[in-house]
C-alpha positions as CSV (number, residue, x, y, z in Angstrom):
1,M,45.2,40.7,-32.7
2,K,42.3,39.5,-30.5
3,K,42.9,38.3,-27.0
4,P,41.8,34.7,-26.4
5,A,38.5,34.2,-24.6
6,T,39.8,31.3,-22.5
7,P,40.0,33.3,-19.2
8,I,36.3,34.3,-19.5
9,F,35.3,30.7,-20.1
10,A,37.4,29.5,-17.2
11,L,35.9,32.1,-14.9
12,L,32.3,31.1,-16.0
13,A,33.2,27.5,-15.5
14,L,34.4,28.3,-11.9
15,L,31.3,30.3,-11.2
16,L,28.9,27.7,-12.6
17,A,30.5,24.6,-11.1
18,P,28.7,24.8,-7.7
19,L,25.4,25.0,-9.6
20,A,26.2,21.8,-11.6
21,G,27.1,20.1,-8.3
22,A,23.8,21.2,-6.7
23,Q,21.9,19.8,-9.7
24,S,23.7,16.5,-9.3
25,T,22.9,16.4,-5.6
26,A,19.3,17.3,-6.2
27,E,19.1,14.6,-8.9
28,L,20.6,12.1,-6.5
29,Q,18.1,13.0,-3.8
30,M,15.2,12.7,-6.2
31,R,16.5,9.2,-7.2
32,E,16.8,8.2,-3.6
33,I,13.2,9.4,-2.8
34,A,12.0,7.5,-5.9
35,K,13.7,4.3,-4.6
36,E,12.2,4.7,-1.2
37,N,8.7,5.2,-2.6
38,E,9.1,2.2,-4.8
39,A,10.2,0.1,-1.8
40,K,7.2,1.4,0.2
41,Q,4.8,0.6,-2.7
42,E,6.3,-2.9,-3.0
43,E,5.9,-3.4,0.8
44,L,2.2,-2.3,0.6
45,V,1.5,-4.7,-2.3
46,N,3.0,-7.5,-0.3
47,L,0.9,-6.6,2.7
48,E,-2.3,-6.7,0.5
49,K,-1.3,-10.2,-0.6
50,D,-0.6,-11.2,2.9
51,I,-4.0,-10.0,4.0
52,A,-5.7,-12.1,1.3
53,R,-3.8,-15.2,2.5
54,A,-4.7,-14.5,6.1
55,L,-8.3,-14.2,5.1
56,Q,-8.1,-17.5,3.1
57,W,-6.9,-19.3,6.3
58,N,-9.3,-17.4,8.7
59,N,-6.2,-16.3,10.6
60,G,-6.4,-13.1,12.7
61,T,-2.7,-13.0,13.6
62,L,-1.7,-10.6,10.7
63,F,-4.5,-8.3,11.5
64,R,-3.5,-8.0,15.1
65,R,-0.1,-6.8,13.9
66,I,-0.8,-4.5,11.0
67,Y,-4.2,-3.1,11.8
68,G,-4.2,0.0,13.9
69,D,-5.9,0.1,17.3
70,D,-8.3,2.6,15.9
71,F,-9.0,0.6,12.7
72,V,-12.5,0.9,11.2
73,A,-14.0,-1.3,8.5
74,I,-17.1,-0.7,6.4
75,L,-18.4,-4.0,5.1
76,P,-20.3,-4.5,1.9
77,S,-23.5,-4.6,4.0
78,G,-22.7,-1.2,5.4
79,Q,-21.9,-2.7,8.8
80,I,-19.1,-1.0,10.7
81,K,-16.5,-3.1,12.5
82,D,-13.6,-2.1,14.8
83,K,-10.4,-4.1,14.9
84,A,-11.6,-6.6,17.5
85,G,-14.9,-7.1,15.6
86,W,-13.1,-7.5,12.3
87,I,-10.7,-10.2,13.7
88,A,-13.6,-12.0,15.4
89,A,-15.5,-12.0,12.2
90,I,-12.6,-13.5,10.3
91,E,-11.7,-16.2,12.9
92,N,-15.4,-17.2,13.4
93,S,-16.7,-16.8,9.8
94,G,-17.6,-20.5,9.2
95,V,-16.3,-20.0,5.7
96,T,-13.9,-22.4,4.1
97,Y,-12.0,-20.8,1.3
98,S,-10.4,-22.8,-1.5
99,S,-8.8,-19.6,-2.8
100,F,-8.6,-15.9,-1.8
101,I,-6.4,-13.6,-3.9
102,A,-5.8,-9.9,-4.2
103,T,-5.1,-8.6,-7.7
104,D,-5.2,-5.2,-9.5
105,I,-3.4,-3.7,-6.5
106,R,-2.8,0.0,-6.9
107,V,-0.9,2.2,-4.4
108,R,-1.1,5.9,-4.1
109,M,1.4,7.6,-1.7
110,Y,0.8,10.8,0.3
111,Q,3.9,11.2,2.4
112,D,3.3,8.9,5.4
113,T,-0.2,7.8,4.2
114,A,-1.1,5.5,1.4
115,V,-4.4,4.6,-0.2
116,V,-4.4,1.1,-1.6
117,T,-7.1,-0.3,-3.8
118,C,-7.4,-3.9,-5.0
119,L,-9.7,-6.6,-6.2
120,W,-10.4,-9.5,-3.9
121,S,-11.6,-12.7,-5.5
122,S,-12.7,-15.6,-3.3
123,R,-14.0,-19.0,-3.8
124,G,-15.1,-21.5,-1.1
125,T,-18.1,-22.9,0.8
126,R,-20.3,-21.6,3.6
127,S,-22.7,-24.0,5.2
128,G,-21.9,-26.5,2.6
129,Q,-22.9,-24.1,-0.3
130,P,-20.3,-23.1,-2.8
131,F,-19.7,-19.5,-3.6
132,Y,-17.5,-17.2,-5.7
133,K,-17.3,-13.5,-4.8
134,Q,-15.4,-10.5,-5.9
135,F,-14.9,-7.3,-3.9
136,R,-13.3,-3.9,-4.6
137,V,-11.4,-2.9,-1.5
138,T,-9.8,0.3,-0.4
139,H,-7.4,0.3,2.5
140,V,-5.9,3.4,4.1
141,Y,-2.4,2.9,5.6
142,V,-0.4,5.2,7.9
143,Y,3.3,4.8,8.4
144,G,4.5,5.2,12.0
145,Q,6.8,3.6,14.6
146,R,5.3,0.2,14.0
147,G,5.6,0.4,10.2
148,W,2.5,0.4,8.0
149,Q,-0.8,0.2,9.9
150,V,-4.2,-0.1,8.2
151,V,-6.5,2.4,9.8
152,A,-9.5,2.1,7.5
153,S,-11.1,-0.4,5.1
154,Q,-14.0,-0.2,2.7
155,E,-15.3,-3.3,0.8
156,T,-17.8,-3.2,-2.1
157,L,-19.3,-6.5,-3.3
158,L,-19.3,-6.7,-7.0
159,P,-22.5,-8.0,-8.7
160,G,-22.6,-11.4,-10.3
């Protein structure tokens, strides 16, 4: 008569139980990281939409808060602006926007850095002349004590 194999299975189950728990813990940690990344991405998408609204209203307040002190912008003309120059250009643009929206927002995360690209579409008047413009924009964000800060911006005017 054969001896039952139950004690061997019980021993294996006892030996492998910590590994199963570790896998569950690792899975939980991965899910938590995924949730955090999703929340960060959503926050960045909302910031891009807030930037578009601030531009529409020629309001520099948001930029004072979320643009880093060492911010640098490269305009479609190739001109470089620092934070103060960027805000002054927004507040004194002489442009009246009827709409300014950010769409096609894409976020790529690299630990505490994010690269966000989007499409800016604006419609308005400058010196009484109507215009419609679209730009491809890249923003580089860094996460720190003050939350997300934009440290660099590149705008490319699309033809047409």
